[in-house]
C-alpha positions in Angstrom: 41.4 125.5 146.4 44.7 127.3 146.6 48.0 125.7 147.4 48.0 127.5 150.8 44.6 126.1 151.6 45.7 122.6 150.6 48.7 122.9 152.9 46.4 123.9 155.8 43.8 121.2 155.1 43.6 118.3 157.5 44.5 114.7 156.5 40.8 113.7 156.7 39.8 116.5 154.4 42.5 115.6 151.9 41.5 112.0 151.9 37.8 113.0 151.4 38.8 115.2 148.4 40.8 112.4 146.9 37.9 110.0 147.3 35.5 112.3 145.5 38.0 113.2 142.8 38.6 109.5 142.2 34.9 108.8 142.1 34.4 111.6 139.5 37.3 110.3 137.4 35.7 106.8 137.4 32.3 108.2 136.4 33.9 110.3 133.6 35.9 107.3 132.4 32.7 105.2 132.2 30.9 108.0 130.3 33.9 108.3 128.0 33.9 104.5 127.3 30.1 104.6 126.5 30.5 107.6 124.2 33.5 105.9 122.4 31.3 102.7 121.9 28.5 104.9 120.5 30.9 106.6 118.1 32.2 103.3 116.9 28.6 102.0 116.4 27.5 105.1 114.6 30.6 105.0 112.4 30.0 101.3 111.5 26.4 102.1 110.7 27.4 105.0 108.6 29.9 102.9 106.7 27.2 100.3 106.0 24.7 102.9 104.8 27.3 104.4 102.5 28.1 100.9 101.1 24.4 100.3 100.4 24.0 103.7 98.8 27.1 103.0 96.6 25.7 99.6 95.6 22.3 101.1 94.7 23.9 103.9 92.7 26.1 101.3 90.9 23.0 99.2 90.0 21.2 102.3 88.8 24.0 103.4 86.5 23.8 100.5 84.0 20.0 101.0 83.7 20.5 104.6 82.8 23.2 103.8 80.2 20.9 101.1 78.6 18.1 103.6 78.3 20.5 106.2 76.8 22.0 103.7 74.4 18.6 102.5 73.1 
């Protein structure tokens, strides 16, 4: 909507537009919050997986060295 159209719009039309824009903002904010929570959860899960992998690799290294030394 152009500035000229906005100036000609009636008060009721403007209020209705504001209502729907506010509703859309609220929905987008809710979606954004959910996505942020999912990112945090995935990040934490990824960190735990990396820690487990590091532990497993660290446990495997001495075994390999023992076999090599023997």
